[in-house]
C-alpha positions in Angstrom: -104.0 -130.5 -93.9 -106.7 -131.0 -91.6 -106.5 -129.7 -88.1 -108.2 -131.7 -84.9 -110.5 -129.7 -82.9 -112.5 -130.5 -79.7 -115.8 -128.7 -79.5 -118.9 -128.8 -77.3 -122.7 -128.6 -78.9 -125.8 -128.4 -76.6 -127.6 -131.8 -76.6 -130.2 -130.6 -78.8 -127.6 -130.3 -81.3 -126.7 -133.4 -81.9 -129.3 -135.2 -83.6 -129.4 -132.0 -85.9 -125.8 -132.7 -86.7 -126.4 -136.7 -87.3 -129.3 -136.1 -89.2 -127.1 -133.3 -91.5 -124.4 -136.0 -91.4 -126.6 -138.9 -92.8 -128.4 -136.2 -95.5 -124.9 -135.1 -96.9 -123.3 -138.5 -96.6 -120.5 -137.3 -94.7 -119.1 -137.4 -91.2 -120.1 -134.7 -88.0 -116.6 -133.5 -89.5 -117.6 -132.7 -92.4 -121.1 -130.9 -91.5 -119.0 -128.5 -89.8 -117.1 -128.0 -92.7 -119.8 -127.8 -95.0 -121.5 -125.3 -92.8 -118.1 -122.8 -92.5 -117.6 -123.0 -96.0 -121.5 -122.1 -97.1 -120.7 -119.5 -94.4 -117.9 -117.9 -95.8 -119.6 -118.1 -99.5 -122.2 -116.1 -98.1 -120.3 -113.7 -96.4 -118.4 -112.8 -99.6 -121.9 -113.0 -101.9 -122.7 -110.1 -99.2 -119.9 -108.2 -99.4 -119.5 -108.1 -103.4 -123.3 -107.4 -103.3 -122.7 -104.6 -101.3 -119.6 -103.3 -103.4 -122.0 -103.5 -106.4 -124.8 -101.3 -105.0 -121.9 -98.7 -103.7 -120.2 -98.8 -107.5 -123.9 -99.0 -109.2 -124.6 -95.7 -106.9 -121.6 -94.0 -107.9 -122.0 -94.3 -112.0 -125.5 -92.9 -111.6 -124.0 -90.0 -110.1 -121.9 -89.6 -112.9 -124.1 -90.1 -115.5 -126.4 -87.7 -113.8 -124.0 -85.2 -113.4 -122.6 -85.5 -117.1 -126.3 -85.8 -118.7 -127.2 -82.2 -116.9 -123.9 -80.9 -117.8 -124.9 -81.4 -121.7 -128.7 -80.7 -120.9 -127.2 -77.2 -119.5 -124.7 -76.7 -122.5 -127.8 -77.2 -125.0 -129.9 -74.7 -123.3 -127.9 -71.7 -123.7 
């Protein structure tokens, strides 16, 4: 189901909107929908990237602690 919205955009962006609609072979509404979908996807990718980085940092700390424990046992 689609909902209708009325929006206002600056005159200088109307040409950009129409150019994108032509290039993407869609309507003005289609341009907005695509841009919103792409923005949502990029936000999700960024969140996932940050999550993976945080997990990697935690894993590195765990591995270092485990290695230190083994090295200290061997040294004794």
